[in-house]
Legacy VTK file of the C-alpha trace (Angstrom):
# vtk DataFile Version 3.0
C-alpha trace
ASCII
DATASET POLYDATA
POINTS 201 float
0.000 0.000 0.000
1.389 3.401 -0.967
2.069 5.949 1.703
2.753 9.665 1.486
6.344 10.441 2.459
6.138 14.243 2.407
8.305 14.606 -0.737
6.370 12.257 -3.017
4.704 8.884 -2.894
6.846 5.923 -1.867
6.210 2.172 -1.852
8.977 1.520 0.650
12.310 2.961 1.721
14.098 2.736 -1.673
11.474 2.420 -4.383
10.089 5.980 -4.628
11.203 8.356 -7.335
12.746 10.603 -4.673
14.210 7.835 -2.545
17.670 8.138 -1.009
19.074 5.793 -3.638
17.430 7.759 -6.463
18.788 11.040 -5.130
22.255 9.507 -4.750
22.132 8.285 -8.348
21.035 11.726 -9.573
23.825 13.396 -7.595
26.353 10.883 -8.895
25.214 11.470 -12.477
25.424 15.220 -12.041
28.929 14.934 -10.547
30.029 12.693 -13.422
28.628 15.160 -15.960
30.473 18.010 -14.234
33.760 16.103 -14.232
33.305 15.186 -17.898
32.506 18.796 -18.814
35.802 19.882 -17.207
37.986 17.007 -18.436
36.658 16.490 -21.936
37.455 19.920 -23.471
41.205 19.726 -22.621
41.418 16.164 -23.976
39.623 17.131 -27.189
41.775 20.262 -27.476
44.958 18.231 -27.068
43.910 15.915 -29.890
42.967 18.912 -32.052
46.313 20.602 -31.322
48.193 17.483 -32.365
46.057 17.230 -35.516
46.765 20.894 -36.384
50.477 20.104 -36.177
49.983 17.294 -38.683
48.277 19.862 -40.943
51.275 22.223 -40.747
50.410 24.525 -37.826
52.060 23.973 -34.473
51.423 25.229 -30.941
53.746 28.170 -31.462
51.559 29.371 -34.340
48.584 29.284 -31.943
50.525 31.336 -29.375
51.491 33.885 -32.034
47.795 34.165 -32.990
47.127 34.865 -29.295
49.786 37.584 -29.360
47.975 39.429 -32.156
44.654 39.183 -30.289
46.217 40.355 -27.008
47.917 43.309 -28.720
44.642 44.255 -30.380
42.864 44.271 -27.001
45.655 46.373 -25.479
45.468 48.958 -28.264
41.715 49.209 -27.800
42.130 49.495 -24.014
44.577 52.394 -24.120
42.473 54.203 -26.737
39.267 53.926 -24.693
38.400 57.355 -23.219
38.270 58.015 -19.488
34.521 58.651 -19.670
33.884 55.032 -20.802
34.678 53.088 -17.611
32.294 50.279 -18.558
34.117 49.689 -21.838
37.483 49.735 -20.041
36.209 47.137 -17.585
34.912 44.898 -20.380
38.186 45.062 -22.308
40.210 44.386 -19.170
38.164 41.259 -18.408
38.604 39.992 -21.966
42.341 40.668 -21.784
42.646 38.869 -18.446
40.861 35.792 -19.771
42.961 35.619 -22.943
46.203 36.220 -21.043
45.348 33.581 -18.416
44.882 30.824 -21.015
47.920 31.963 -22.982
50.162 32.199 -19.915
49.097 28.760 -18.691
50.126 27.201 -22.008
53.470 28.985 -21.998
54.284 28.382 -18.334
53.248 24.716 -18.252
54.445 23.594 -21.691
56.582 26.069 -23.645
58.896 27.558 -21.016
59.918 24.175 -19.550
60.797 23.026 -23.087
62.621 26.292 -23.728
64.589 25.717 -20.518
65.363 22.018 -21.026
65.326 21.383 -24.777
66.488 24.701 -26.225
68.911 25.312 -23.322
67.625 28.872 -22.917
67.503 28.745 -19.118
67.925 32.486 -18.503
65.381 33.424 -21.150
62.836 31.018 -19.655
63.319 32.509 -16.180
63.069 36.037 -17.575
59.811 35.231 -19.410
58.309 33.682 -16.252
59.257 36.885 -14.394
57.564 39.064 -16.985
54.367 37.038 -16.614
54.429 37.811 -12.888
54.917 41.498 -13.677
51.956 41.436 -16.071
49.745 39.853 -13.408
50.636 42.614 -10.939
49.700 45.247 -13.521
46.395 43.482 -14.213
45.635 43.466 -10.491
46.462 47.186 -10.317
44.146 47.889 -13.275
41.344 45.960 -11.581
41.733 47.884 -8.323
42.113 51.352 -9.862
38.886 53.218 -10.733
38.489 53.067 -14.494
38.014 56.859 -14.702
41.201 57.574 -12.719
43.960 59.137 -14.885
46.427 56.661 -13.337
44.526 53.764 -14.951
45.751 54.758 -18.427
49.353 55.075 -17.191
49.242 51.509 -15.813
47.590 50.220 -19.009
50.298 51.851 -21.142
53.015 50.338 -18.960
51.378 46.915 -19.272
51.274 47.347 -23.053
54.986 48.220 -23.080
55.856 45.095 -21.054
53.706 42.818 -23.206
54.985 44.237 -26.505
58.597 43.643 -25.405
57.736 40.165 -24.122
56.151 39.263 -27.461
59.180 40.528 -29.420
61.511 38.420 -27.251
59.433 35.304 -27.771
58.765 35.681 -31.497
62.209 36.888 -32.568
64.443 34.817 -30.262
62.872 32.150 -28.101
60.195 30.586 -30.292
62.635 30.079 -33.217
65.193 28.561 -30.811
62.538 26.215 -29.419
61.349 25.151 -32.870
64.939 24.369 -33.880
65.459 22.223 -30.775
62.398 19.961 -31.210
61.978 17.066 -33.593
58.650 16.423 -35.293
57.331 14.120 -32.579
58.269 16.543 -29.809
56.636 19.398 -31.719
53.416 17.380 -32.035
53.415 16.699 -28.282
54.123 20.379 -27.540
51.301 21.452 -29.862
48.830 19.138 -28.150
49.989 20.369 -24.740
49.550 24.030 -25.677
45.989 23.390 -26.886
45.182 21.344 -23.760
46.420 23.996 -21.319
44.560 26.788 -23.101
41.340 24.744 -22.916
41.628 24.488 -19.139
40.624 28.164 -18.879
36.962 27.766 -19.809
LINES 1 202
201 0 1 2 3 4 5 6 7 8 9 10 11 12 13 14 15 16 17 18 19 20 21 22 23 24 25 26 27 28 29 30 31 32 33 34 35 36 37 38 39 40 41 42 43 44 45 46 47 48 49 50 51 52 53 54 55 56 57 58 59 60 61 62 63 64 65 66 67 68 69 70 71 72 73 74 75 76 77 78 79 80 81 82 83 84 85 86 87 88 89 90 91 92 93 94 95 96 97 98 99 100 101 102 103 104 105 106 107 108 109 110 111 112 113 114 115 116 117 118 119 120 121 122 123 124 125 126 127 128 129 130 131 132 133 134 135 136 137 138 139 140 141 142 143 144 145 146 147 148 149 150 151 152 153 154 155 156 157 158 159 160 161 162 163 164 165 166 167 168 169 170 171 172 173 174 175 176 177 178 179 180 181 182 183 184 185 186 187 188 189 190 191 192 193 194 195 196 197 198 199 200
């Protein structure tokens, strides 16, 4: 005989649609879906990055594409007038997101290879240090009112640091890294770059 349980009808302790076992299964399914939604994109991205290498574009090409996008955002940021604080905030958030994914790929994949494979130990340490400097500037930009004249000065200084960082990578360190890797290592690096960038969802 059915009895009312307060949350739905139940025919016993574990047979109702809202029984403890049913709720546990729903929670387990939701947790599994969440884990899959976090793990699957990096795995798919890694495979795609490796496939792009096979098609003639490696992870360094993807990082150079990022550089152009980041520089474009920076130019727009420093040209945004003081009386458009909302636009400055929006551009800063977009820049932070793009830089976070880009920096993760460089710090976790490219710079260790630059250090170990290309034997550019000092350059790798210098590039890590510049990333830290960029993060401090981003924090300063977040904390400073967007209509404060000092905001533009910090944004211009950040642009100067990033432009120099990009020149160092594209003219010196990326070519040295490419020359130090064989085709298999380049494919692994390309997959790793794509995977790390996908972790910032």
